[in-house]
Residue, then its C-alpha position, 0 to 999 in steps of 0.5 A: m825511958k823516953r828521956l833516956l832514949l833521947l839522951c842516948c840519941c844526943l850522945v851518939p854524935l858526940i861519941v862519933n866526933a870524939q873518935a875523929p882527931v881534932e885538927n889544929y894546925p899552926v897558921d903561917p903568917a903568910s896566910e893572913e893579911q899583913p900590913n903594908v903588903p900590896k894586894g893583888e886583884v881577883l877577877k872572875f870569868t866563865f868559860d863555855q867554849s871547850k872543844i876538849f870537853p864539849g858542852t861544859w860550862r865553868e867559872y874560873w878566877v884570875y889572881v893578878p899580883a900588884q907587882y905584875k907588869p905586862d912588859a914581861p910574861a908572869c909565872v903561872y899557878v893553876n889550881q883545880d876546884g877554884i880558889q883554895w888555901k887562902a891563895p890570893t893572900v898567900f901570894d900577896n905575902l910571898i911575892h912581897k917578900k920575894e919568896m916566890p916570883v911574880t905569879i898569876g894564879v888561875f883557879v879553875m872549877h870543873g866543868r858541867v853540862k847544864a841540864a835543859d830544865p834544872n827542875a827536871a834533871n841534874d847537870r852532868f858533872n864532869r869533875s871525876f872525868e876531868y880530874d881522876g882520869l889519866g891522859d893528857a886531855y886536861a893538860r891540853f884543856i888548860l894549855e890550849e883553851i883556859l890559858p889562852d882565854v886568860e890572856r884575852r882578858k885585861t885587869s880592871d886598870g887595863r893591863a894586858i895579862r901575859l903568861s909565861n909558856n915556859g914549863n919551869d915558870r908554871a906550877i899546878g895544884g889541887s886537893s883530892s881529885g884536883a891533886v891527882c889532876a895536877f900531877t897528871a897534867a905535869w906527868e903528861r906535859s912536864d914541858a908545860f908544868t914542872r911544880v906540883f902541889s898535891a893535897i890529900g891526893t886521890y892516887v886510887g882506883l877511881r879512874g886508874a890513878d892507882r897505876y901511877h906508883t908503878l908507872v913512876r918507877k918504870f918511866e924515865p924520870k921527868p923534871i917535876r918537883i912535888y909537895m905532898q900532904d895527907g892525913a892518917n884519917d883520910l878516906n878508905i873506901y871502895a876505890g882504895d885507901w888514900w892514906m896508904a896510896n899517898q905513902t906508896m906514891l911518895r915511895a915511888l917518887t923517891f925511888a924514881g929520883y924526883e924532888v919531893e917533899h911531904k908532910w903527913g898528919e892525922g887529919g881526914h879528907n879535908g883542906k885543913q892541913g893543906t891550907s896550913l901548909f900551902p905557904e910552905a909548899m909554895r916556898y918549896l916549889w918555887k925555891g931557887w927559881p929561875e933555876k930549872v927543876k932538875t931531872g932526878q936519877s932513878q934507882n931503876a936498874f934497867l934505866s941505869a944499865l941502859l941510859i947514858s948521862e946527858e944523852g937524850w932523844s935527838e932528831a936523826s938528820e940522816g935517813f934511816q931504813f927501818k924495814g930491811k930484809p930479814a937476814g940469817k938462817h931464820a930470814a924466811l921464817l921471820k918474813s912469813i910472820k905477818v904482823p907489824g913487828v917481829a924479832l929474834s931473841p939474841d940466842q935465836t931460839l925465840v920469836y917475839a911478835t907484836e899484836p897492836s890490837s891488845h896489850w900482849l906481846y907473843s912469844s914462840q919457840i923455834q923447833q929443830d925443823g924450823k917451825l914455830a911452837h908453844r906460842q903464848k901471850f908472853g909480854w904484858l904491855h902498859v896501855p895509856d888511858a886514852e887508848e884501847n890497846a898498847g899499839a905495839t907496832s915494832l920491836a927489837c932485842d938487844r944482846e942481853g935479851r931485853i925486848y924493846v917494843g914501840t907502843h902508844a906509851g913510848v918504848q916499853i922495855l921488857d926483860q926475858t920473862g916478859r915483864v916491862n921494867a922500863i919505859l922511855p917516853l918520846p916527844g910527839g906521840s905513839v911509836s910507829d917503828l923502832a930498830f937498832g942501828g949505827k956503826d956499833f949497833d948501839t943506837l936506838y932509832v924510833k919513828v914518831n909520826d913523820k919524825v925519826y929520833r935516835r938515842k945512843l944506849k949502853t947496849r948493842g942490838a941483837n942482829s939476826s945476821e950475826a952468830p947467836n949469843k946466849p945472854d945471862a939467865p933472867k932474874l926470876 
């Protein structure tokens, strides 16, 4: 009996392993050292002076290709979790064959705050905080702290390290949480990173990345090219289903018009397929360089109905008066509402009002006696990860019934039923004021910090001094 029990115990691992797929992937020649290919240098450093992630200590490595000359800034590839994918060898081969530009690789480990006594306490590991969280903190960390630190270094033969500050010359990538971190950096700072490698990406509910597939569909598209990889046996745990989340993310990116390539396999949550595909991913991300990565055309009907091709935000040179006196028969009513932003619907039967301390937009109905009734939390606004509220400070309506709200995330545009259909990001931060203006009342003016931006749209703002107009009924 004991021998039978022992045999059964020995068989359990074999049964479990038999259920997992055997992952055998072809090896790209670029992943193996090739004769007569110049080899770059890998340098190792530490960094413990972060102000963005105070108290953290980390290692990072810098790959400098043999072909690099300091007379011109080099392209940049940033990778989370240190060196992966046999990247130095891949870069040696692809740069030699001119399948990617001369590129300096920066391979950064996550930070940790070291325990005073490692025998009594663990370090505080910052990986999930830095990688899984939304917002621009990690992008700023790389751009303001790590890359400048790299440029203070020299190669072993004394060459200065010069990195391009052009976003079209920069790529960023990673695996798992490092992959969603890479996407977040490009999403927040597409001016700084336009090419993303995402392997087994963690687009799930660890720290809010499950919201990306919705945000990607609503935001005006950004100039980002993405290569995605995942396997059908990836994780399925408390935070979500990695395999399904990656597919959902792919569909969102495709819907929004992004340049995206993907390779799905049967593998689990590991780097095997990612390592196999890394050379292919680099060829895809850098194809056509130095041509710029283009901004795609979204299938979002709101964006298509509003945006004019090649018409973006520009700084307004003329002075613009945001807070004019309310006009029309409801002027006194609007003036009596003490909130930062208030606007009439185009049929002048509803009043919309902001509440900066929450994610709600309120709606009330104007009664025949001129008083307000039926006030409710009506519009649901998106809140950036680094904020506690939407920061809704101002609003306006157009004649089709759309509601434009100035927020921390930019201009959020709602339909008549209170749903955010589209978001127009702006340079430089949160929107503090917003209004329609211009000769034909078809230009949206927005104030961000001390600057005023304008953008002409394919619509006209609703003007309370004009006669009411009834828009088409909303699609429910």
